[in-house]
N, C-alpha and C positions, 0 to 999 in steps of 0.2 A: 430352478436349477437342480442338478443332481450333485449332492454334496457328501463327501466322505468326512467322517469325524473320527479321528484317532485320539483317544484319551477321553474317557467318559467318567472322570472323577467328579470332585465337588463342583467344578464349574462346567466341565465338558458335557455332562449329562443334561443339565437344564438348558444349555445352549443348543444342544441337539434337538430338544423338544421345541424350543422357540423357533428354530429353523423349520421344523416340520409344521408347526402351527402357522408359519408364515407362507406356507404353500410349496416349500421345497421338498424334494425327495432326499432323504438322509439315509446313509448306510454307516453303521457305527462299528468300531473295533476298540477293544481294550485288552491290555495284556492280562489283566485279571478278569476272566470271563464272567465272574459273578456280578460285576458291576454293569454288565450289559442286560441283565434280566429285567430290571425295571423299565428300560427303554423298549425291550422286545414286547413287554406286556402292554405298552402303549402304541404298538404298531410300527416301531422303527426296526427295519431289517438290520440284522447284525452279521458280521463277517468273522471268519475264523482266522484270517491272516491279514496283515497290512496290505499285501499285494492285491487281495480281493477287494479291499476298500478302494485302492487306487484305480483298479480296473472299472469300478462301478460309477465313478463320479466325474463331473466336469472339473472339480477341484477337490482338494482334501485339506481340511482344517486340522491343525495339530494343537492339542491342549495337553501337553505332556509336562512332566515335572521339571525337566532340565535338558540341557543340550546333550548330555550323555544318553538319556532315554530316547531323544529324537534320533541320534545316530544309530543306536541299537535297533530302532524300529524301522527306519527308512533305508539304511544303506546295508542291505543284505543281498545275497545272490538272488533270492526270490523276488525282491522288489525292484531290482535294478532295471529290468526291461520296462516295468510299468511306470517308471519315473519319466520316461521319454515323452515329451509333449504334454506333460501333466503339470498342473499348477498346485503348488503347496503354499498354504497360507498359515504361517506360524503365529499363534495367538497367545502362547504362554509367555512367561517372563524369563528371558535369557539375556546375556550380555551383548552389547553392540558388535563386538568382534566375533562372538559366536554366531550371531545372525549373519554377518557378512561371510563367514566361513561356510555356513550352510548354503547361502546363495551360490557361492563358487562351486560347491559340490553338486548342487542341483543343475547348474549350468553345464558342468562337465558331463552330467548324465543326460543332457539334452532336455532337461526339464525347466520349469519356471518357479521362481520363489519370490514371495513377498512376506512382510511381517505386518501384523495388525494386533499387537498386544492390547489387552482390554483393562479398563479401570472400572471397578465396581465389584459387587459380590453377588450372593445368591438372589436377592430380590431383583436386581438389575438384569441378571442373566435370564431369569424367568420371564420378565416382562419386556425384554428387548430394549432396555434403556442404558446399556453399557456405554462407556466412552471408548472409542476405538482410535488408536494412535498408529496410523498407517505409514510404513516405510516401503515405498515402491516407486515405480515410474508413474508419471501422470496418467499414461494410458492404462496401466494396470489398475490404478485407483478408480478410474472411470469404469473399466470393464467389470470389476467385482462389486460395484455398488449394490446390486440386488442382495448380495450376501451381507455386506456391511450394514445396510439400512435395516435389515431384518433384526440384527443383533444390537444395533447401537442407536442411541438417541442423538449422540454427537459423534460424527465420523470426521476425523481430522487428518489431512494429508500433511505429515510432518516433513517429509523429504525422502531421500533415497533410503534403501535398506540400511539399517543400523541406527537411524535417527529415531524411529519409533521405539526401538528397544531402549535407547538412551533415555527418552522421556519417561517411559514406563519405570525404569529403575529410579529415575529422579523422583517420581511420585511415590514409589514404595519406600524410598529413603525417608521422605517426609512422613509417611505413615508410621514407620518405626521410631523416628526421632520425636515426633509430636506425642505419640502415645507414651513413650518412655518418660518424656519431660512431664507430661500430665500426671502419670502414675507417681512420680517422685514428689511432685508438689502436693498431690492429694494425700499421699502417705504422711507427709510432714504435718499437714493440717489435722489429720486424724490422730497422730501421735500427740499433738498439742491439745487434743480434745476440743477443737473448734468445730462447731456444727458444719457439716459438709455443705448444707444448703446455703449457709452464709458465704462460704468460699465460692460456691458456684454462682451465686448472685453477682458477686464482684467480677468473676471471670466472664460471665455471659454479657455483662454490660461494658466490657473492656475491648480494646482493639486486639487483645490476645486470644479471643475466643475462636475455637474451631468446632464445628458441629460434631466431629468425632469424639470430643470430650464427653458430650452427653450420651452418645451411642455406647460408650464403654464404661460410663460411670457406674451403672447398677451392677455390671459384671464384676468390676473391681471391688465395690463395697460389699457385695455378697460373696465374693470369691467363687463366682460361678462361671467357669470357662468352657462349659460343655456346648455341644451343637455349634461348632465353629463355622463362621463364614470364610475365614482365612486362618489356617493352622499356624501355630508358632514355628514349626519346623520350616515352613515355606518362607516366613519372614526372615529367619536366620539365613537361608539360602540367598535371599534377595539382598540383604544387608551386606553379605560377603561379596556378592557380585557387584554391588554398587561400589564398595571399597576398592575392589580390583580395577573397575572401570575408571574411578576417580584417580587412582594412582597412575594408571596408564595415561591419563589425560594431563598429568602433571599437577594434580590437586592433592591436598592434604586429606587423607581419609580417616583421620583419628576419630572424628565424631561417629562415623558409621561403624568403625571398629569397636568403639565403646558400647554402642547400642547392641551390636552383635554379641558382645560379651554378656550383656544383661539378658538377652534372649537365650543364650546358651545356658545361663544359670537357671532359667525357667524350665528349659528342656531337661536339665539335670534333676529337676524335681518331678519328672515324669509327665511333663505337660507338652510334649512334642506335638501331639495331635489335638491339643486343646486350642481354643480361640487365642489369637495372639495377644489379647488383653491379659493373658496369663503372665506377661512380663511383670505385671504388678506384683505377683508373688515373689519375684526375684528382688525387686526394690524394697518391698515391705514384707519380709518373712513373717509368717504366722507364728506369733510367740506363744 
């Protein structure tokens, strides 16, 4: 297939390369043109405008930071005509209501819209083993399988547009809450001068264990939050989106709000672009 990729940041760039390696023709665009250079060096054509990407592909994947960035990129006088009869596949993390609003705007422009947010980080984006949570019609789910199967090891049809976005937020809430809880327990163990490995042996052999604990353990113990797979600032955005979606659904968002506060404290320490395990620095300040 001919696939446009708008947004070639931390996840978008390796996804574009995976699509190319899977036999698809990819054309890429990014608002910061310097992020296109590594893709161009590996043979992926780049475009100077979003409209040029839309015109070049059978569909266009969006991997942008938030709904505001999507609106600013897609809904301009230059792109309006190119949206007609074109399919947009939104793969970033946005709220369910935001996704449904985008669908309505695309339909008004005579275009097509579905969502397929992904779970996983850089290794999974590079080897095509992401989990895709698709919100679409059944026919659209079938139609775009060549794209989904190239990127994902698990491709799940959740339901109509909005449901994929909701599951993605639910998963990212777990990421934030589990990591915060682990960081706080780890910090107490360290403050009490208990060997970390003794604590981890108990955790690993209990029903409470989650693999993410070991993935983040050395980063926390070493306070090494460089080379992020998922930046702290993005976790803050997602925790806030989850809290808003939960409140809109009649749920109590206090837990998500608390985690967001912890993440904000890490960002206040200059760790916005660091790995999200940097929230450990907020719960256990370096004395």
